[in-house]
N, C-alpha and C positions, 0 to 999 in steps of 0.2 A: 565618355566621362559621365559622372553623376552630378546632378544638380540637387540642391537642398533648399528647402523653404527658409527664408530669413526668419529665424525663430531662436528663442533661448533654449528650446528643447530639441533642436535638430543639430546635426554636425555642420551647420552653415559656417563658412569661414570667409565670407566676402567682406564687404566694407563694414565699418562699425555700425552696430545697432545699439549704441550707447545712450540712446534716448528714444522715446516713442516717436519723436519728430524725425529722427534719422531712420528708424525702423520702418515706419508706415509706407513711405514711397517705394522702398525696396520690396516690401511684401506685396504691394499692389502690382508692381512690375512683374514680380515672379508669378503671381496668380493669373493676371490678365493679359500680359504682353509677351512673356517668354514662351517660345515654342520649344517643345521637347519631343524627342524621338523615343518612342517606346518600341522595344524589340520583342517579337513573338516568334518562337522557333528559329531564332537567329536572323530573322528578317525585320528590317525597320518598317514600322507602320507609318502612315502619313503623319508628319509632325502636327502636334496639337498644342493649344494653349493649356496650361495646367488646369484651369477651372473646367475644361472640357473633359477631363479625366474622371471627374466626380460622377457618380451614378445617383439617380433619384432614389429616394426611399419609396419603395413600391407598396401600394395598398394591398396587392395580392399577397405580399409577404407579411405585412403588418396591417391587418384589417381594421385596427382601431383608428388609423389615421384617415382623414377625409380626402376626397379627391383634390380639394384645394391645397391641402398640406402636401400631398404628393407633388402637385404642380410646382410648388415653390420650395421643395425640399433641398434642391441643390443650392439655391440662394440662402436658405437657412443654414445649411452646412458651412457655407463660406462665411456667413456672419458669425456663427459660433466659433469657427477656427480663428477668425480675425480677433474676436474678443478674447479668446484663450491666449493667443500669442501676445496680444497687447498687455494683458494682465501680467504674464510672466516677465515681459520686458520692463514694465513699470515697476514691479516688485523688485526685480534684480537691480535695476538702476537706482531704486530707493535704498536698498540694503547695502549694496557695494558698488557705488557708481564708478569707481576707478579700478575695480579689481575683478569683477565677475567675468568679463569677456576673456581675460587672460586665463583664468581658472578653467573656464569652459573649453577654450582652445587646447589647453594641456590635457584635459580629460578626453576630449574628442580625439586628439592625436594618439593618446595611449590606448583608448578603449575601442575606437572605431576605425580611424584612418590607418593606423599602423598595427592593427590587432594581429594580423597574420605574422608580421615580422617579429613582434614581441613574443608571440606564442612559439615561433621557431627558435628564438633566442633561449627561451626557458627549456624547451625540449632538448 
């Protein structure tokens, strides 16, 4: 099965993220506690926590960054992702506090989750 980050911009369909206070513990659990299996060539690799799947930004690829920035690059990626997701959740809950999650669920159902079935119906 697939797991998705609790976010307003992912097809996450778990518990409500109808406030930043509801979203934040779910996000932290997903990133730091949830173990996921990644498959490579049909074989499962050792389960890892989601944050362990992030790669550092290497100085060899981006010479403008410092060694210190490379060292903390995974932490900075996590921080930026948390801020981005928090902003989206905050904005959507401010703009449509009682409606955005239902709209998102309908869109995800049509465009992502049941995309193949909908495509076959059209064909």
